[in-house]
C-alpha positions in Angstrom: -9.6 10.5 12.7 -7.3 8.5 10.4 -4.4 10.7 11.4 -5.2 10.0 15.1 -5.3 6.2 14.6 -2.0 6.4 12.7 -0.3 8.3 15.5 -1.7 5.9 18.1 -0.4 3.0 16.1 3.1 4.6 15.9 3.0 5.2 19.7 2.1 1.5 20.3 4.9 0.4 18.0 7.5 2.7 19.6 6.7 1.5 23.1 6.7 -2.2 22.3 8.5 -4.7 20.0 6.4 -5.9 17.2 7.8 -8.5 14.8 7.1 -8.2 11.1 4.2 -10.4 10.0 5.3 -13.2 7.7 3.9 -13.2 4.2 2.7 -16.2 2.2 5.5 -17.6 0.0 3.5 -17.3 -3.2 1.9 -13.9 -2.4 1.7 -11.6 -5.4 0.6 -7.9 -5.4 -0.1 -6.3 -8.7 -2.1 -3.6 -10.6 -5.2 -4.7 -12.3 -5.3 -1.2 -13.9 -3.7 0.9 -15.1 -0.9 -1.0 -16.8 2.7 0.1 -17.1 3.0 2.7 -19.9 -0.7 3.6 -20.0 -1.8 7.1 -20.9 -4.8 8.0 -18.7 -7.0 11.0 -17.9 -8.3 12.3 -14.5 -9.7 11.0 -12.4 -7.3 8.0 -12.6 -8.9 4.8 -11.4 -6.4 2.4 -9.8 -7.4 -1.2 -9.1 -5.3 -3.4 -6.8 -4.8 -7.1 -7.3 -3.6 -9.6 -4.6 -3.2 -13.3 -4.9 -2.4 -16.0 -2.3 -3.1 -13.6 0.7 -6.2 -11.8 1.8 -7.2 -8.2 2.5 -8.1 -7.2 6.0 -8.6 -3.7 7.5 -5.7 -2.1 9.5 -6.0 -3.2 13.2 -7.1 -6.7 12.3 -4.3 -9.2 13.1 -5.1 -12.2 11.0 -2.5 -14.5 9.4 -1.8 -14.1 5.7 -3.7 -10.8 5.4 -2.9 -7.1 5.1 -4.1 -3.9 3.5 -2.9 -1.9 0.6 -0.6 1.2 0.4 -0.2 3.1 -2.8 3.2 4.8 -3.4 3.0 7.7 -5.7 6.2 9.2 -7.2 8.4 7.7 -4.5 10.6 4.8 -3.7 9.8 2.0 -1.2 9.9 3.2 2.4 11.8 1.4 5.2 10.5 -2.1 5.1 10.7 -2.7 8.9 8.7 0.3 10.0 5.2 1.5 9.5 4.5 3.0 6.0 4.5 6.8 6.2 1.2 8.5 5.9 1.4 11.4 3.4 0.5 12.4 -0.1 3.1 10.0 -1.6 2.1 7.1 0.7 -1.7 6.5 0.5 -3.2 4.2 3.0 -6.2 1.9 2.4 -6.7 0.7 5.9 -10.4 -0.1 5.5 -9.5 -2.9 3.1 -10.2 -0.9 -0.1 -9.0 -2.5 -3.3 -9.4 0.5 -5.7 -9.2 4.3 -5.7 -9.7 7.3 -7.9 -6.8 9.8 -8.0 -6.4 13.3 -9.4 -2.8 13.6 -10.7 -1.1 16.5 -12.4 -0.6 16.1 -16.1 2.7 14.3 -16.9 4.5 11.1 -15.9 3.9 9.4 -12.6 5.2 6.3 -10.9 2.9 4.0 -8.9 3.7 1.0 -6.7 1.7 -1.1 -4.2 3.0 -2.3 -0.9 1.0 -4.6 1.5 1.1 -3.6 5.1 0.1 -5.7 8.1 -2.4 -4.8 10.9 -0.1 -2.0 12.1 1.0 -0.7 8.6 4.4 -2.6 8.7 5.3 -4.4 5.4 5.4 -8.2 5.7 8.5 -10.2 5.7 9.4 -10.8 3.0 7.6 -7.7 1.6 4.6 -8.1 -0.6 5.0 -5.4 -3.3 4.1 -4.8 -6.9 6.4 -3.8 -9.7 6.7 0.0 -9.9 4.8 1.2 -13.0 4.9 4.5 -14.9 1.7 6.1 -16.3 1.2 9.4 -18.2 -1.7 11.6 -17.3 -3.1 13.8 -20.1 
């Protein structure tokens, strides 16, 4: 069902012009846990932090809100298009603020990116610093 909603959203965007949603000037997206440099074990609990903006589910068009996307072992996607939906770009369109991941042993990078009601990053983008963790 999530894949269908994502494809429908892409269709709507491709057939219309949607401006990027503005972000709050003081918005900050960050990891509550883990911290940069942490060594962790599976399952990895990742907690998202956001200040000066709110969290709302995908599809809810409300000023100064968005939903989380977790980028795993990848760079930022295009910031003027919907965030891809694949294993490296995890969507939390129900408004979730944490998740548990199973990651292969070794080093991994994580970064958060806030998306608006149609998964497009805000302008300017609300993103965390990229962190590196090691999974035992």
